[in-house]
N, C-alpha and C positions, 0 to 999 in steps of 0.2 A: 470363376463364381467366388473363389479363396479373397479375390480382393473388394469385391462385393461387400462380403460380411464385414473385413474389416471397416472397412470405410461405412459402417452401418454403427459399429460398437464402438473402433478408436480414436475418429476424430475429433469429438468434445473431449476424448479425455488425453487427447497429449496435447490438446492447446495450451493448457498450462506448463509452465518449465518445474522441473522438479526442485521440490521440496528444500532438495540438499543444495542445489545452487542457487536459489532463493537465500539461505542461511545463512550459505557466503557471501553473498553479494549484500545482509545486510552488517554482518561481523566486519567486512572491509570498510563498509562506510563509517559504523562505529568505530572503526579504529581509525579514519582519518578525523574524524570531528575532536577524538580525543588526542590526537595530535598537542592542538590547541590549549594550554594546560589551565586556562581561567579565560574566561569571555566576561569577567567582570559583571558590574552592575548593568547588563542588559536583558533584553527581550531577548537575543542571541542566548545568554546565558539559561535562561528557563526552558527557553525551546530544545537547546542540546538537553537539558537534565531531564525534559519531557520525554523527549525521545529514544534516550537511553532508558529509561524508566519500561515504557512501553519494548524494547527490543529486547529486554528481560535481564539488564543492569539491574544488581542488589543494591535496594535503597539504601544499606551500610557500607556503601566503595569508596573510597575515599576520593574519587571524581562528581560524586554526588552530591557529598558532605561539602565539596566547595563550592558546588553551583548553592547547596541550599546555603551556604555562609553568605551566597549575595546578595539573593533573594531577601535574608533576614536583614541585610544591612538596609534596605531600605525600607525596613518597619522601625530603624533608630535613627532615621532623620528628626529634623527639629525646625519647630516652625518658627515665625518672628520673634514670639516670646519665650523659645528656648524649649518648648515643651514638645515631646516622641511624637510624631506621626508618620504614616506611611506615603510615603511618596516615591514612588516609581523612577528608576534609571533611567535609561536610553528606552525608547518606544514608546513608552507615554502609555495608552491602553490595551496598546499591544503588549506590553511586559504585564500589566495588570492581568490581564487575561492566562494568560498563559502560564502564570504565576500560580495561578489559581488552579489550574490542571496541572502543575507540578506539586502543590501541597496535600492537595485531596488524595491524589497516586499514592503521597508516601505517607500520610497519618492525619486523618482528619480530626482524628481526640489531641495527637500530639501540637497543632498550629493552627487549631481551632481559633484563638486569639487572631493570628494572621490574616487568617480566613475572610474572617468577619472586616476587619478592617477594609481587604484589599476589595472584598466585593461591595462596603459601603463606599468607600473610593466611586467604582464604576457604577452605582448607583447616582452618585453625585455628579459625573459625569456624562450622565446620561441628557443629550438635548432634550428643550420643549418637545419638537418634533418625535422621540421615539429612538433617531438612531446616536452614533457616535462619530467623536472627529478627534483631530490634534487637536491638542489647547493653543487655541488664536481668537481673537475678536473678530474676526472675517465672517460677515454670515454665510452661512453654506446649510446642505442639506442633510449633510450627515457622509459617512463612508461606507460604504457596503463591507470591504472587507475589516473594518477594524473595527463595525459593527458586529461582524460574526465572529470574534475573537474573544470582544466584552460577552454576546451570548455564550460562547461557549464556556466563558472564564464562569458564570455567573451559576451554568446547569451545573459546574462542578462545587462552585459553595453548595447549590441544593442538597446535591448527593453527599457532601459533606456534612449533611444537617441542621445547616443555616435555610431559612423560608424566606425567600424572597416576594417584596411585597407584589401581588397581582397588577398592581399598574406600573412597574417595570414592564413587566412580560407583554402588558395591554398594549403600551404605547409603542413598544417595538413592534407588535404584530400590527401597529395601524401605520408604522414608517412602512415596514415589508410591503404592505399591501399597495400603500399609495405611493412607489417607486417601483415597483413592480413595472416593467413593460408589460402591453398589449399582448406581446406575444408567450409571455409567461419569463422570460431572461431578464436579466438583471443588468445593471450600468454598475461601474466604478463611483464615481462621482453623480448620484442622481441632478442633483443642484446646480452643475457647472456643464454648458454646455460643447466641452471640450473632453470631459468625460462621460456622457450619459449614452453613450454608443455600447450595445449590448456584448459583453464578452462570456466564453467558456468557464471562464475561472470566476466568475462574479454571480456569473447565474448558479453554480453548482455552490457556492459562498451563501447567495442570500436564500436559495431552496432546503439547502440544510438547517439553517437559521431556523425557519417556519416550521418544520416538522419539531427541532428543538422548543421552541414556543409552544406550540400545538402541544408537548406533551407538558409543559407546565402548567397553562391554560385549562388545557382538556383532557387530562389524562384518562386512557380508557375511552375518549368520544364521552365523558362525562363534566358536568362543571366542577372545577375545581374549590371543597371547600376546606382543606386541612395540606399540610405537608405531603407533596410528593412522593417523598422519598418513604420507605419504613423506616430508617434508620432514624431515631430519636435523635436529638443536639446533643453529642459528646460531651462529658465532662473535660475539661482540660488539666492532663496534672503532670505539669513540666516538671515538678519539684518531686517528686516521689510523692508524698504525702499530703500538698496544699490540692485544692480542688477550684473549680472555678465557680463565685458563687452565685447561683439561677437566681430568677425573680421570683414571688412568690406565687403559688400556683395561681393566687383570684387575678394579680397582676400580670402574670404571663398570661394567662388565658385573655383578658382585655389587648394587650399588644397582639397576640395570633390573630382575634377577631379581625383588629385592624386593617394585618397584612392581607386577609381573605375578603375582597372585595368583590363585586359582579365585573364583569369585562365590558369594555364594550363593543369588540369586536368578538364575532357568533363566531361557532364552531363551523358549520358551513361555509363563512366567509374563510375562515384560514385552510380547509379541507382543498376549497376552491381555490388559494394561488397555491398552495400546494400540487394541486394535480396539474396545474399551469407548468408550475416551476419544473415540474419530474417530465412533463411531456417537452418541454423544450430541451431537456438536457438529453432525454435519450432519442429526440430526432435530429440533435446535433451535435451528436457522442461521435468525439475526434480526440482520440488519446494519443494520436503523434504530432498533430499541429494546431492543440487548441489556442487563442485568443489569451494570451496573457504567459503568465508561469504556466508550463508543462505539468510541474510537479503538483504544486498547489490547484490546478486544478485536479490530477490521481487524486490528492489527498480528499479534495470534494466530494468526488463521483464512491469514495471509500465510504466516506461519512453517511452519504445520503441512502446509499446501500443499507448500510447498518443501520441507521435510524427506521427508515420502510421496511426491514428484515425482510431483502428478496434477497435471492443467488444471482440474479443476474438486471441489469437496466434496456428492461424490453427483450430481445435478443442478444443481446450483445454481456460475452462473460467478462464484463469488467476487470476482476482482477485477473487473470491469464492475460489480457491482452496491456492493462498495463504493468505487470510483473515481465511479461516481457520486452517490451520498450524499455524499462528501467533497465534491465540486465543486459539491453544493447548498447544503451547509452552509459554506462557507468563507464567511468575515465579508471585507468591505469592507478590513479590513488586513491581509487576506492569511494572517491564523491562524484557527486552528481553538477552539471555545469548551470541546465537551467536556463534563466533569464536574469541576469543579477548576482547577487549575495549565494556563492556556492556553498557556505556551510549551511543555509536556509534549504537552499534546494536538498542539499544533501540531509537535512532533517526532512522533509516532506517526503522526500522518496523510503526513507526506511518506516517512517508511521504509514506510510501506504503499504509496504511491502509486511510491516507485521501486522497488520488490521487493526489499526490501536484502536478505531471506536467497535470494534468486537468486542475487544476487551473489556474496553470500559461499563459495555451495557451487560458482559460477564454472560457473552452466549458463548455456544461450543462450535468449532472450527470443525468444518463439514471437511472429513478427511481428503486431502489430495490425492490423486488418481496415482499418480509415481509415487514413488519411496515415503509414503506416508499411513500409516491408519489399514495396512494391507492385511497385517496380521491379525485381527481383531476379530472374534469370532471364530477364527481358527483356521480362518483361509491363511495358507501360506506357514505356517504353523512348522517352525522346524521340529527335524525327527527329533532332534537331542535339548530335552527342556530345560538340560543346564545351559544351554547358550541362549535363555532368556530372559527375562528381567520383566519386575511390573513397576509403571510409571502414570501416575495419575488415573490409575486405574486401568491402563492401556497393557496389552502383551507389547513386550519391544525386543527386537535381538540385543545383548549388550555389542557396546560397541567393539566393533573389528579395528585390528592395527592397523596404522598407518603406510605399512610397507604395499610401495605398488605391487610386486612381482607376488605377492600374498594374494593382493584383490585381483589381480588378473587371473591367475591360478584360478579362483574362485567362478568368475566371468564363464571360463573355459571348461569350466565339469560341470556338463548336464543335469545330473544329478543335484544341482546345487540348489537347497530350498531357503536359502537366505539372500535372496538374489536383490532386494528391496537395501536393506542394511549394507549389503555390498555397493551398489548404484550411489546411495550413500556419501559413504565412506571414500569411494573413490572420484567423487566429484569433489570431496573438500581435499582429499588430497594434490588434487592435481590441479586445484585452484591457489592452495595456497604453500604448495610446495617445489620442491626443486624442479622447473620444468625440462631441464639437461635428464633426469629418471625417466620420467617421458618420453626424452626421445630415444633415449638408451631402447627403450620395449616396442618402440611404433610397430615394428616387424609382427610381434605378438598379439599388438591390437587389430592389424590388419587384418587376422586370419579372422577374427570376432567380426567383421561387420559382415560374415557368410552366416555366422550361426544362426542356428534352426531359431533361437527366440525373439523376436523380436526387438524385445527390451533389452537383450545385450547386444542387438545390432546396435540401436540405440545409442546404448553410452560407448559404442565402441566410436560412433562416426564422432560422438560430442568429445571426446578425449582426442582423436587426430586432429581434430580442429584446432585444439590449446598447442599442439607440437610448431607451430609458426613456421612449418613446413608445405612449403609451395605444392612441391611433389606429391603430396597428400591428395589434392584437388582432385583428379579423373576418378579417385574412389570415391569421392564425395558425389560427385557429379553423376556418376554411376547409379551414385543411392538414389539416386531423383526419379528411379524407377522400378525402387526395390515394392513388395508385394504388399507392403502395409503404408499407411496412408501418413503416420506418425514416423517412421523412420527415412519417408521424404520429408515432412518437413523437418526434421533434426536435420536434415543433408541441407535441405536450403538455409537454417542458420548456420549450419557448421562452414558454410561455404561465409556466409556474410561474416562471420569472425575471423576464419583464415584470411581474408581480405580486407579486411578492414571497409568493406560499403554496408554499413550496416543497411541500408534499404535495399537491400538485394535487388539490385538492378533493375529497382519499379516493378519484381514482383510480389505478388500481395504472398503473407507468410502460410494463409491457410486456404486452400481454393474453396473453401467449403464456406467461410467466414461471412460470406453475406446471401449465402444462397436460402431460400424460401425451405423451412420446417417440413411444409410438407412436400417438396421438392423429389418426383420420383425416384428410384435408385438408382436407375440406368442414367436418368439427366445426371445426376448428382457423378454418376462415376466418368459421364463425358468430361463435366468440368477438371475433375482431377487430371484427368487423361492430358486433355488441352492445358492446362496448369505445366503438366510434369514437364512435356514437350518444349512447350515454351522456356521452361526455366532452363531445361538441358541444351536448348541451344544457347541460349543467352550468355551461361556460367562455360559454354566450350568455348564461346568465341570470346569471353575476358579470359581464360587459360589461355590459347592460343597467341593473344597479343603478350603473356608475360612467361611463358615456357623458356627454358632453356633451349638455345638452337640445335644440340645435339636431340632434343627431343620433338622437333618440329613436324616431325612427318611419322609420329611412331603409329603403331599398327591399331591403337585405337581411331587414330582418325580417318586413316586411310580407309578401315571397315567401313564407320560411318558413312564416307562417300562414295560405296559400291552403291551398284542399283540393286535394290531389293530384291530378292527372287519372286515370282506368284506363286510358284510350287511350293507348297511349305505342307 
């Protein structure tokens, strides 16, 4: 009966990796991006800057300032008459859109003139049909991906205090509704037969863009009659005491009135398009092998979920699923390969893990179930209040030392009241530290897989899988039958890490991932037991094929081959 209780309350809680492990993955990805000192006047320069800002990099850091210098260089170009003009470097509209996102995230006040110039560039490059494309004379019907970044850039300009004319959003709305496939999906190049097939990446891009457009045309479901943002147009004080000269109140009022016209696309039509797109995304949900760039797809579903303000996409825990996939596919140098440009794939992964759109919208995170938020409200509050601190209005434990022996001693202590902080620090210490020290302590870690606390057992299994010692495999295989489902899942994931077989020998990560929510508990238990039996069988077969000769006939294998007694 104990197992059933754990199944009911633990399966969803442990579907998301520990926050500390996610934080370490972000740090490793950032370190990879910063290995290249200068990305020049390219879209990647802006994309890296935006990624670093959303992952917590200080706007004042030398690296960010170097990126900003490259962006500002685009505003110092000359036209044929020698006059200053904004001209994006590589990647054209991609570059302009992301540059707007960076400048708005840095300081709308400081970079208002550059924001306005870049936004006007995007307004002028919008095609008559409402989409955006590359600079060429060949007739086309737009590009869903480029259009997405133009939309994101113009949305950033609105947040910075600039008003984008209604006609721009209205044309974009018409383009999306006219290029959306009957199923609700979107293609890459709607006007090109070769690029007109539905794609996961383009479907999340197009659907997300419609959410942004809807916010601009019909904020709160009502026809827009003024600026969407509550922020007034900021003054520019680049030189301390000089301010940007504004229009007179009369002139400004007339100008703004011309910006707000009645859209030709109704609110109902936009809602219908959003619903069709969202339904397609939910019904064709696929974080492992989507059509197109996998990490591009993840960033798209993060944005849709944030804009729709939902924790799940239908029955799918999008963040937990995506985070597990990214942790499993991160390479040794901290990057993500994706399909094509490695730095771009790495940026997309970090943006997803950082929940960049949630931060843009100013929403609060829901506390993660493991390693974060458990001290709030006094739950798990350490007995010694000198060991806590306040950060952002939350109670948090003070950072523990990174000494592995000390951290293991914390886990060995049954009365340890600061388990969450210990887990976080241990994950970071093992991931970033000397792996040899972990190997020296593995006997102590082994004892912890029989601890009373499921959290401690999970942490021990996670650590053992990082020892690179295949002799740890039998202990992880045994944990596939642990009373706690979260421990079983951690054991499966640990075996994937240890063996470098990230697909888990064809076994799903969570036996209840696709189970109906109303499935009776007895049936859920059957699913879990069947999954555990099959996983144990497959992993034992794998271990038998690679284990040292002297272990070929170990007691574990012999006992499992003996006939089971019917008298228990």
